[in-house]
C-alpha positions in Angstrom: 127.0 34.5 25.8 126.6 38.0 27.2 123.2 39.6 27.4 122.8 42.7 25.2 121.7 45.1 27.9 122.7 48.4 29.4 121.3 47.2 32.8 123.4 47.8 35.9 121.0 45.8 38.1 120.3 42.1 37.8 117.7 39.9 39.5 118.6 36.3 39.4 115.3 34.3 39.7 112.0 34.9 37.9 109.7 33.6 40.7 107.6 35.6 43.1 110.5 36.9 45.2 112.3 38.2 42.1 109.0 39.6 40.8 108.3 41.5 44.0 111.8 42.9 44.0 111.3 44.0 40.4 108.1 46.0 41.4 110.1 47.7 44.1 112.9 48.6 41.8 110.4 50.0 39.2 108.7 52.1 42.0 112.2 53.4 43.0 112.6 54.9 39.5 114.5 52.2 37.6 113.3 51.7 34.0 112.9 48.2 32.5 116.0 48.6 30.5 118.0 49.2 33.6 117.1 45.9 35.2 118.0 42.4 33.8 115.9 39.5 35.2 117.3 36.0 34.6 115.0 33.0 35.1 113.6 29.9 33.5 109.9 30.9 33.8 108.2 33.8 32.2 105.3 33.6 34.6 106.5 34.6 38.1 103.7 32.6 39.6 104.3 29.4 37.7 106.0 27.4 40.6 103.4 28.6 43.1 100.5 27.7 40.8 101.8 24.2 40.2 102.1 23.6 44.0 98.7 25.2 44.8 97.0 23.1 42.1 98.7 19.9 43.5 97.3 20.4 47.0 94.0 21.9 45.8 94.8 25.1 47.8 91.9 27.5 47.6 93.0 30.4 50.0 96.3 32.0 50.7 97.8 31.7 54.1 99.0 35.3 53.8 96.7 38.2 54.5 95.9 41.5 52.8 99.6 42.4 52.5 100.5 39.1 50.7 100.9 40.8 47.4 103.7 41.6 44.9 103.6 45.4 45.0 106.3 47.5 46.7 104.1 49.0 49.5 102.0 47.2 52.0 99.0 49.5 51.6 96.7 49.3 49.8 96.7 45.5 50.0 94.5 42.9 48.4 91.7 43.5 50.9 91.2 47.1 49.7 91.3 46.0 46.0 88.8 43.3 46.8 86.5 45.8 48.6 86.6 48.2 45.6 85.9 45.4 43.2 83.0 43.9 45.3 81.7 47.4 46.4 81.7 46.1 49.9 83.7 47.1 53.1 83.7 43.5 54.3 87.2 42.5 53.1 88.7 45.6 54.7 86.9 44.9 58.0 88.1 41.3 57.9 91.6 42.5 57.3 91.5 44.8 60.3 90.9 41.6 62.4 93.6 39.7 60.6 91.0 37.4 59.1 91.2 38.3 55.4 92.8 35.7 53.2 92.6 36.2 49.5 91.7 33.2 47.3 94.4 31.7 45.2 92.4 32.8 42.2 92.5 36.4 43.4 96.2 36.3 44.1 97.0 34.8 40.7 94.8 37.4 39.0 96.8 40.1 40.9 100.1 38.7 39.7 98.9 38.6 36.1 97.6 42.2 36.3 100.8 43.6 37.7 102.9 41.7 35.2 100.9 43.1 32.3 101.7 46.7 33.2 105.1 46.7 34.9 107.6 46.0 32.1 108.6 42.5 33.4 108.7 40.8 30.0 110.9 43.6 28.6 113.5 43.0 31.4 113.3 39.1 31.4 116.1 37.0 29.9 115.5 33.3 29.7 118.3 31.2 31.2 119.7 29.7 34.4 122.6 31.5 36.1 125.0 28.9 37.5 127.8 31.2 38.8 128.1 34.7 40.3 131.7 35.9 40.4 132.8 39.1 42.2 134.8 41.4 39.9 136.0 45.0 40.1 133.0 47.2 40.7 130.4 44.5 40.3 129.6 40.9 39.5 130.0 38.7 36.5 127.0 36.4 35.9 127.9 33.2 34.2 129.1 35.0 31.0 125.9 37.0 30.7 127.5 40.3 31.5 128.7 42.4 34.4 126.3 44.1 36.9 126.9 46.5 39.6 124.0 45.4 41.8 122.7 41.8 42.0 119.9 40.3 43.9 119.8 36.5 44.0 116.3 35.0 44.4 116.7 31.4 43.4 113.6 30.1 45.2 113.3 26.7 46.9 116.2 24.3 46.1 113.9 21.2 45.7 111.3 19.1 47.2 112.1 17.2 50.5 111.5 13.5 50.3 112.2 11.3 53.3 115.1 8.9 52.5 113.1 5.9 53.5 110.3 6.7 51.0 112.5 7.6 47.9 112.1 4.1 46.4 108.6 3.4 47.7 106.2 3.1 44.7 103.3 4.3 46.8 104.9 7.6 47.6 104.2 11.0 45.9 105.1 14.5 47.0 102.2 16.7 48.0 103.4 19.4 45.5 103.3 16.9 42.6 100.0 16.2 40.7 98.1 13.3 42.3 94.7 11.9 43.2 93.8 10.0 46.3 93.6 6.2 47.0 91.1 4.5 49.4 93.7 4.5 52.2 96.2 7.4 52.5 99.1 8.1 54.8 100.2 11.7 54.9 103.7 12.3 56.2 104.2 15.8 57.6 102.6 18.3 60.0 102.5 21.7 58.3 100.0 23.5 56.2 100.4 21.2 53.1 99.9 18.2 55.4 96.8 19.7 57.0 95.4 20.5 53.6 96.0 17.0 52.3 94.3 15.5 55.4 91.2 17.4 54.4 91.5 16.7 50.7 91.9 12.9 51.2 89.0 12.8 53.7 86.8 14.8 51.3 87.7 12.2 48.5 86.4 9.5 50.8 89.7 8.1 51.9 90.7 6.7 55.3 93.6 8.9 56.4 96.6 8.3 58.7 98.8 11.2 59.8 102.4 10.4 60.4 104.4 13.1 62.2 107.5 13.5 64.3 105.9 16.1 66.6 102.6 17.8 67.2 102.4 20.8 64.7 102.4 24.4 65.8 99.1 26.2 65.4 99.6 29.8 64.2 97.9 31.9 61.5 101.1 32.7 59.6 104.2 30.6 59.0 106.1 32.6 61.6 104.6 34.6 64.5 103.4 38.1 63.7 105.9 39.8 65.9 108.7 38.9 63.4 106.9 41.0 60.8 107.2 44.1 63.0 110.2 46.4 63.5 110.4 45.6 67.3 110.3 41.8 66.8 112.8 42.0 63.9 115.1 44.2 66.0 115.1 41.6 68.7 115.9 38.9 66.2 118.8 40.8 64.7 120.4 41.3 68.2 120.7 37.5 68.6 124.2 36.0 68.3 124.9 33.6 65.5 124.3 30.4 67.4 121.1 31.8 69.0 119.8 33.1 65.7 120.3 29.7 64.0 118.5 28.0 66.9 115.7 30.6 66.7 115.3 30.0 62.9 115.1 26.2 63.4 112.3 26.8 66.0 110.4 29.2 63.8 110.6 27.0 60.8 108.9 24.1 62.5 105.8 22.8 60.7 102.6 24.7 61.5 99.1 25.3 60.2 96.4 27.8 61.3 94.1 27.3 64.3 90.3 27.3 64.2 87.2 25.2 63.7 87.6 25.2 60.0 90.6 23.0 60.4 89.6 21.1 63.5 86.0 20.1 63.0 86.4 17.9 59.8 89.2 16.0 61.6 87.2 15.6 64.7 84.3 14.2 62.7 86.6 11.8 60.7 88.2 10.7 63.9 84.8 9.8 65.4 84.0 7.9 62.2 87.3 5.9 62.4 88.6 7.5 59.2 91.4 9.7 60.6 94.1 8.8 63.1 97.7 9.7 64.1 100.5 7.1 63.9 104.2 7.2 64.5 105.3 5.5 61.3 104.3 4.7 57.8 101.9 1.7 57.6 100.3 -0.3 54.8 98.3 2.4 53.2 97.8 2.2 49.4 99.2 5.7 49.0 101.8 7.7 50.9 101.8 11.5 50.4 105.0 13.3 51.4 103.8 16.7 52.7 107.3 17.4 53.9 108.0 20.7 52.2 111.4 21.6 50.7 115.0 20.8 51.4 116.8 23.5 53.2 120.2 25.2 53.2 122.5 27.1 50.9 124.4 23.9 50.2 121.3 22.4 48.5 121.4 25.2 45.9 124.3 24.8 43.4 124.5 28.5 42.7 124.7 29.5 46.4 127.0 26.6 47.3 129.4 27.7 44.6 129.2 31.3 45.7 130.1 30.4 49.3 132.9 28.2 48.2 134.5 30.5 45.7 134.2 33.7 47.9 134.8 32.0 51.3 131.5 33.5 52.7 130.6 33.3 56.3 128.0 30.7 57.1 126.2 29.3 60.2 124.7 25.9 59.8 122.5 26.0 56.7 122.5 29.8 56.3 124.7 32.4 54.7 125.4 35.2 57.1 123.7 38.4 55.9 123.5 42.0 56.9 120.1 43.1 58.3 118.9 44.3 54.9 119.7 40.9 53.2 123.0 41.9 51.6 126.2 39.8 51.8 128.7 41.8 53.8 131.9 40.5 52.3 130.7 41.3 48.7 128.8 44.6 49.3 130.4 48.0 49.7 129.9 51.6 48.4 130.3 50.5 44.8 128.4 47.3 44.5 125.7 45.2 46.1 125.0 41.5 46.3 121.9 40.5 48.2 119.7 37.4 48.7 115.9 37.2 48.6 113.4 34.4 49.3 114.2 31.4 51.5 118.1 32.1 51.4 117.4 35.5 53.1 116.0 34.0 56.4 119.1 35.1 58.2 118.0 38.7 57.8 114.2 38.2 57.8 112.8 35.0 59.4 109.8 35.0 57.0 111.9 35.8 54.0 110.0 33.1 52.0 106.8 35.2 52.2 105.9 38.1 50.0 106.3 40.5 52.9 109.8 39.1 53.3 110.5 39.6 49.6 109.4 43.2 49.9 111.6 43.8 53.0 114.7 42.6 51.2 113.8 44.5 48.0 113.6 47.8 49.8 117.0 47.2 51.4 118.4 46.4 48.0 116.9 49.6 46.5 118.4 51.6 49.3 121.9 50.2 48.5 121.5 51.2 44.9 120.3 54.7 45.7 123.2 55.2 48.1 125.7 54.1 45.4 124.1 56.6 42.9 124.5 59.5 45.3 128.2 58.9 46.0 
């Protein structure tokens, strides 16, 4: 059934990437009635909230610019400084040491949602097919739109094959408590958080990992958030770029005593150790993140198949702004946001990445308007 709307712009996905894009479009002059958002969740932070609650996350890995507004400044540190009447959050931000709490971030999302027109633009439903037509795109019988941004989010939780039928196993992003003996499979931020959680609960913890984790503050190095670093990335050939992405997406968690000291104490007490394979623990926590690749998302897999889009390994080949070259021209735009946009922006699954793609999408819309 077609959506009764005069919108010429559609955002497919009602999570944080779609929400951030929506703020950018509104800042660019589009009214709520000109934008149709399709998704299965009214609350753009719903999926993030569930995962954060599951791993007892208290602070964001992102810094002051990890917000859903269209411009980096003023970030969450400035807002926190005003609210607390203290310059400390801003000073910490200057040193890249400001990390908002999860509670602060969720409050920010709720506040922005209340005043931006999101609910007026939102249409409940899952889009299963995007088909290119003259001058735009048909969305699963919901209407024709000239400009479409696909922000489908993560395609699913990654569960090691050997643990799928193991009754002890639970994914880190699913609700769980902790047994007396716990094995955590994985080496990224969720795994590190679960080591600490299980130890704090009094458990004996085993870390099973394929490699030593990278230690860095953000999920990809800071240089890839800069124009120079991104330019260097864009100059890589297809094979080199795919290899670079695989390297950048390796598991990591932040450096520092806050992470290391509890593990050192637990190791000395005989309560924490590293092993190469799953043992006889009462509980196995799969802190193994998400499955990857366009082929794991039915909407994207169908889009690639029906339109013969260029791909390299698990990525759809995109222009530098996140648009799909074969389906974007002077009359229409199809772009990707969130994890599927990593070919254009290595940290596309961050809020900064969502903002980067959203601005490119808005520029395409504005260019079409002036022609």
